[in-house]
KEKE-3310 file (N, C-alpha, C; in steps of 0.2 Angstrom, whole numbers, plus 5000, padded with zeros to 4 digits):
npx = (5004:5003:5011:5007:5016:5016:5005:4997:4990:4978:4972:4959:4954:4942:4941:4949:4957:4962:4975:4982:4998:5003:5014:5020:5024:5027:5040:5047:5052:5055:5054:5057:5056:5060:5048:5044:5031:5020:5022:5026:5037:5054:5065:5083:5097:5113:5130:5142:5157:5161:5175:5184:5175:5164:5155:5155:5159:5152:5162:5174:5170:5172:5173:5172:5176:5172:5184:5188:5181:5180:5189)
npy = (4994:5011:5025:5040:5054:5069:5082:5093:5110:5117:5134:5143:5157:5160:5146:5133:5118:5103:5093:5077:5069:5054:5042:5036:5022:5006:4999:4984:4968:4956:4939:4928:4910:4895:4883:4866:4861:4851:4845:4855:4856:4865:4869:4866:4873:4865:4865:4859:4852:4844:4839:4838:4832:4835:4844:4864:4877:4894:4903:4898:4901:4907:4921:4919:4920:4913:4912:4907:4890:4881:4886)
npz = (5000:4995:5003:5012:5006:5009:5015:5007:5003:4992:4987:4981:4978:4993:4995:5003:4998:5006:5000:4998:4996:4988:4986:4970:4966:4974:4984:4981:4985:4975:4968:4957:4953:4944:4941:4941:4930:4931:4945:4953:4959:4963:4950:4950:4945:4939:4939:4931:4928:4915:4910:4924:4930:4941:4951:4950:4958:4962:4964:4956:4944:4928:4914:4898:4880:4864:4851:4840:4833:4844:4853)
capx = (5000:5008:5009:5007:5022:5015:4998:4996:4981:4976:4967:4955:4950:4941:4941:4955:4955:4968:4976:4987:5003:5005:5021:5016:5025:5029:5046:5045:5059:5051:5060:5056:5059:5056:5045:5040:5022:5016:5022:5027:5044:5059:5070:5089:5102:5118:5135:5146:5162:5163:5181:5185:5168:5162:5152:5158:5155:5152:5169:5178:5168:5176:5170:5175:5171:5175:5187:5189:5178:5182:5195)
capy = (5000:5017:5028:5047:5058:5074:5085:5099:5113:5122:5137:5147:5163:5159:5139:5129:5111:5099:5088:5072:5067:5048:5038:5031:5014:5003:4995:4976:4963:4950:4935:4921:4903:4891:4877:4860:4863:4845:4842:4861:4856:4870:4869:4868:4873:4863:4868:4854:4854:4836:4836:4836:4827:4837:4851:4869:4882:4900:4907:4896:4902:4914:4923:4920:4920:4909:4918:4901:4886:4877:4890)
capz = (5000:4997:5011:5011:5008:5011:5014:5005:5001:4987:4986:4974:4984:4998:4996:5004:4997:5007:4995:5001:4990:4989:4981:4964:4967:4980:4981:4983:4984:4973:4966:4954:4953:4939:4944:4936:4930:4934:4952:4956:4963:4961:4948:4950:4940:4940:4937:4930:4923:4911:4911:4930:4931:4947:4952:4950:4962:4959:4963:4953:4937:4924:4909:4891:4872:4858:4845:4834:4836:4852:4857)
cpx = (5003:5006:5011:5014:5021:5008:5000:4990:4983:4971:4965:4952:4948:4941:4947:4953:4962:4969:4983:4992:5004:5011:5018:5018:5028:5034:5042:5050:5055:5055:5057:5058:5056:5054:5044:5034:5019:5016:5023:5033:5048:5064:5078:5093:5110:5124:5140:5151:5164:5170:5185:5179:5167:5158:5156:5156:5157:5159:5172:5177:5172:5172:5174:5170:5175:5178:5188:5185:5182:5189:5192)
cpy = (5006:5021:5037:5050:5064:5078:5093:5105:5117:5128:5141:5152:5161:5153:5137:5122:5107:5093:5083:5069:5060:5046:5035:5024:5013:4999:4989:4972:4957:4946:4929:4916:4899:4885:4872:4860:4856:4844:4849:4862:4863:4867:4870:4867:4871:4865:4863:4854:4844:4834:4834:4831:4829:4842:4857:4874:4888:4904:4904:4896:4909:4914:4923:4920:4917:4914:4913:4896:4881:4880:4895)
cpz = (5000:5001:5008:5012:5012:5011:5012:5003:4996:4987:4982:4978:4990:5000:4996:5004:4998:5001:5000:4995:4992:4983:4976:4964:4973:4980:4984:4981:4982:4969:4962:4954:4948:4942:4938:4936:4933:4941:4956:4959:4959:4957:4948:4946:4942:4936:4937:4925:4920:4912:4919:4932:4938:4948:4953:4954:4960:4959:4960:4945:4935:4917:4903:4885:4868:4852:4840:4837:4839:4855:4859)
residu = (UNK:UNK:UNK:UNK:UNK:UNK:UNK:UNK:UNK:UNK:UNK:UNK:UNK:UNK:UNK:UNK:UNK:UNK:UNK:UNK:UNK:UNK:UNK:UNK:UNK:UNK:UNK:UNK:UNK:UNK:UNK:UNK:UNK:UNK:UNK:UNK:UNK:UNK:UNK:UNK:UNK:UNK:UNK:UNK:UNK:UNK:UNK:UNK:UNK:UNK:UNK:UNK:UNK:UNK:UNK:UNK:UNK:UNK:UNK:UNK:UNK:UNK:UNK:UNK:UNK:UNK:UNK:UNK:UNK:UNK:UNK)
# end
């Protein structure tokens, strides 16, 4: 729910109208997960090295690009 930021007044001659100013958006911390449709279980992404034949941790990952086929 948006919260009130400030209260102001608009005056037209002898008539004064109170106005509340509200934020247009509400900050939310929303995360999405991939789910398996039929059973609703969460899908996990496995990082696996086929050369070393083991799972790889995030801190072992580096970025690279291909300059030629298989290089």
